[in-house]
C-alpha positions as CSV (number, residue, x, y, z in Angstrom):
1,M,-21.2,-33.6,-12.6
2,R,-21.3,-32.9,-8.9
3,Q,-17.6,-31.9,-8.9
4,F,-18.3,-29.5,-11.7
5,G,-21.1,-28.0,-9.7
6,I,-19.0,-27.5,-6.6
7,Y,-16.2,-26.0,-8.8
8,S,-18.6,-23.6,-10.4
9,A,-20.1,-22.5,-7.1
10,T,-16.6,-21.9,-5.7
11,I,-15.7,-19.7,-8.7
12,I,-19.0,-17.7,-8.2
13,I,-18.3,-17.2,-4.5
14,I,-14.7,-16.1,-5.0
15,S,-15.7,-13.7,-7.8
16,A,-18.4,-12.1,-5.6
17,L,-15.9,-11.7,-2.7
18,F,-13.3,-10.0,-4.7
19,S,-15.5,-8.0,-7.1
20,C,-14.9,-4.3,-7.3
21,R,-18.2,-3.8,-9.1
22,N,-20.6,-4.6,-6.3
23,N,-19.7,-3.2,-2.9
24,N,-21.6,-3.8,0.3
25,Y,-18.8,-2.7,2.6
26,K,-19.3,1.0,2.9
27,N,-18.4,2.4,6.3
28,L,-16.0,-0.6,6.8
29,N,-13.4,-0.1,9.5
30,E,-11.7,-3.5,9.4
31,G,-10.6,-5.6,6.5
32,E,-8.1,-5.7,3.6
33,I,-7.5,-3.9,0.3
34,Y,-5.7,-5.5,-2.6
35,Y,-3.9,-3.2,-5.0
36,N,-2.4,-4.1,-8.4
37,I,1.1,-2.7,-9.0
38,D,1.9,-1.3,-12.5
39,Y,5.5,-0.4,-13.2
40,I,5.1,2.7,-15.2
41,K,8.9,3.2,-15.2
42,S,11.2,0.5,-13.9
43,Q,14.9,0.9,-13.4
44,G,17.4,-1.9,-13.2
45,S,17.7,-5.2,-15.1
46,L,15.5,-7.5,-13.0
47,S,12.6,-9.0,-15.0
48,L,9.2,-7.7,-13.9
49,D,8.2,-11.4,-13.5
50,F,10.3,-11.3,-10.3
51,K,9.1,-8.0,-8.9
52,P,6.1,-7.6,-6.6
53,K,2.7,-7.5,-8.4
54,S,0.5,-6.5,-5.5
55,L,0.2,-4.4,-2.3
56,V,-2.0,-5.8,0.5
57,V,-3.2,-3.3,3.2
58,S,-4.8,-4.7,6.3
59,F,-6.6,-2.2,8.5
60,K,-8.4,-2.0,11.8
61,S,-9.6,1.5,12.9
62,D,-6.3,3.4,13.1
63,K,-3.9,0.4,12.7
64,F,-2.4,-0.6,9.4
65,L,-0.2,-3.3,7.8
66,F,1.2,-2.7,4.4
67,E,2.8,-5.6,2.6
68,I,4.7,-5.6,-0.7
69,L,6.1,-9.1,-1.3
70,S,7.9,-10.6,-4.3
71,P,6.5,-13.7,-6.1
72,V,9.6,-15.6,-4.9
73,G,9.6,-16.5,-1.2
74,K,8.5,-13.9,1.3
75,Q,11.0,-11.3,0.3
76,G,9.7,-7.7,0.3
77,I,8.8,-4.6,2.3
78,I,6.4,-4.3,5.3
79,N,5.2,-1.2,7.1
80,V,3.3,-1.5,10.4
81,V,1.4,1.4,11.9
82,N,0.0,1.0,15.5
83,P,-0.4,4.5,17.1
84,E,-1.6,3.0,20.4
85,K,1.8,1.4,20.9
86,G,3.9,4.0,19.1
87,I,4.8,1.6,16.3
88,Y,5.6,3.1,12.9
89,D,8.0,0.4,11.7
90,T,9.5,-0.5,8.3
91,Y,10.7,-4.1,7.7
92,V,12.7,-5.6,4.9
93,N,13.3,-9.3,4.2
94,M,15.9,-9.8,1.4
95,L,17.7,-13.0,0.7
96,G,17.3,-14.2,4.3
97,T,18.5,-10.9,5.7
98,K,15.9,-9.3,8.1
99,L,16.2,-5.6,8.9
100,Y,13.9,-3.0,10.4
101,Y,13.7,0.7,11.3
102,E,11.6,2.3,14.1
103,G,10.0,5.4,12.8
104,S,7.6,8.0,14.3
105,A,4.3,9.6,13.5
106,E,6.1,12.8,12.5
107,E,8.3,11.3,9.7
108,I,7.8,9.6,6.4
109,H,8.6,5.9,6.1
110,P,12.0,5.1,4.5
111,G,12.0,4.6,0.7
112,F,10.1,7.8,-0.1
113,S,13.0,10.3,-0.2
114,A,12.2,11.1,-3.9
115,M,8.7,12.2,-2.8
116,V,9.6,14.6,-0.1
117,G,8.0,18.0,-0.8
118,V,5.1,16.7,-2.8
119,K,2.4,19.3,-3.4
120,I,-1.3,18.2,-3.2
121,R,-4.1,20.0,-4.9
122,K,-7.7,18.7,-4.4
123,T,-10.2,19.0,-7.2
124,T,-14.0,18.5,-7.4
125,R,-13.7,15.4,-9.7
126,K,-15.4,12.1,-8.5
127,M,-15.0,8.5,-9.7
128,E,-16.1,5.1,-8.4
129,I,-13.4,2.5,-7.6
130,C,-14.4,-0.9,-6.1
131,G,-17.9,0.5,-5.4
132,F,-16.6,3.4,-3.3
133,E,-17.1,7.0,-4.3
134,C,-13.6,8.5,-4.6
135,S,-12.5,12.1,-4.6
136,H,-9.6,13.4,-6.8
137,A,-6.4,15.2,-6.0
138,E,-3.4,16.2,-8.1
139,A,0.1,15.5,-6.9
140,V,3.2,17.3,-8.2
141,F,6.7,16.3,-7.1
142,P,9.7,18.6,-6.8
143,F,11.8,16.6,-9.3
144,D,9.3,17.4,-12.2
145,T,6.9,20.2,-11.5
146,N,5.4,20.0,-15.0
147,K,4.0,16.5,-14.5
148,I,0.7,15.9,-12.6
149,Y,-0.1,12.6,-11.0
150,D,-3.8,11.7,-10.4
151,I,-4.6,10.5,-6.9
152,W,-8.0,9.0,-6.0
153,Y,-9.2,8.5,-2.4
154,T,-12.3,7.6,-0.5
155,D,-13.8,8.6,2.9
156,E,-16.3,5.6,2.8
157,I,-13.8,3.3,4.5
158,K,-14.0,4.4,8.1
159,V,-10.4,4.4,9.4
160,K,-8.3,7.1,10.9
161,D,-5.1,8.7,9.5
162,S,-4.7,6.0,6.8
163,N,-1.9,8.0,5.2
164,I,0.2,8.7,8.3
165,S,3.9,8.4,7.7
166,T,3.5,8.5,3.9
167,P,4.0,11.4,1.4
168,F,0.2,11.7,1.2
169,S,-0.4,12.4,4.9
170,E,-2.4,15.5,4.2
171,I,-5.1,13.5,2.2
172,D,-7.8,12.6,4.7
173,G,-9.1,9.4,3.0
174,V,-8.0,5.9,2.0
175,L,-6.0,5.9,-1.2
176,M,-7.6,3.8,-4.0
177,S,-5.4,4.9,-6.9
178,F,-2.0,6.5,-6.4
179,Y,1.7,6.6,-7.4
180,Y,5.0,6.0,-5.5
181,I,8.2,7.3,-6.9
182,M,11.1,5.3,-5.5
183,G,14.5,6.2,-6.8
184,G,14.3,6.0,-10.6
185,S,11.2,3.8,-10.6
186,E,7.6,4.9,-10.9
187,L,4.9,2.6,-9.6
188,K,1.1,3.0,-9.9
189,F,-1.2,1.3,-7.3
190,E,-4.8,0.6,-8.2
191,A,-7.3,-1.0,-5.8
192,E,-8.9,-4.1,-7.3
193,A,-10.5,-5.7,-4.2
194,V,-11.8,-4.6,-0.9
195,Y,-13.4,-7.0,1.6
196,K,-14.4,-7.4,5.2
197,K,-12.1,-9.5,7.3
198,E,-11.2,-9.8,11.0
199,I,-7.6,-8.8,11.4
200,P,-5.9,-10.1,14.6
201,D,-4.2,-7.5,16.8
202,K,-0.9,-9.4,16.5
203,A,-0.7,-8.4,12.8
204,F,0.1,-4.8,14.1
205,E,2.7,-5.8,16.6
206,R,6.4,-5.3,16.3
207,R,8.2,-8.2,14.6
208,T,11.0,-10.1,16.2
209,K,14.3,-11.5,14.8
210,Y,14.9,-8.4,12.7
211,K,18.1,-6.3,13.0
212,L,17.5,-2.6,13.8
213,I,19.2,-0.2,11.4
214,D,19.1,3.6,10.9
215,K,16.8,5.4,8.5
216,K,19.5,6.4,6.0
217,D,20.5,2.8,5.5
218,M,16.9,1.6,5.3
219,D,16.1,4.2,2.7
220,K,19.0,3.1,0.5
221,I,18.2,-0.6,0.9
222,I,14.5,-0.1,-0.1
223,T,15.4,2.2,-3.1
224,D,18.0,-0.3,-4.3
225,M,15.5,-3.2,-3.9
226,V,12.8,-1.4,-6.0
227,N,15.4,-0.5,-8.7
228,L,17.1,-3.9,-9.1
């Protein structure tokens, strides 16, 4: 009976921690956001079971760590943004091969070539996601100007330039629901958990033991990975 009580209490604590219904973290400037990934359109023959299911974003004021990792091993894509040290890096770990690209604040991370030239139109619509009030914007991409993608973002998470080096850099707010178009694949990201957590500064440092490559090669590698 005691074990059952401990088990039940643990479930309650975990549910409260990750719940998007009750939010006590407004004005948060350090923590993590968990996003679910929905493959709206998926190219290639690799089963969705082996493709990344989530994006984890760690943030601390104006520093960010974006991690999209596959269910198998630690393979995937990582972006690190640390303006203080001039770090705007992209890392790829694929079948034991570790590669990275050093970007800048003025350019978009590799992998988003299909999204260059996106047009953003803000609207007056509002919606709550994970307890945060979100504003709405419409995104239209050059490859299909007749299709509108809904973007939701919030200014209740107090970080700076959260969309720097992304196709949505003109949106001043943390993205809570958005789309990435990568090659022939269309991915939707929806925030499902936000919580307060101390993030060590080393999380935003440049990684070691990765081979430096140019942007063109990194863009192709990421596009190919997503479209396996």
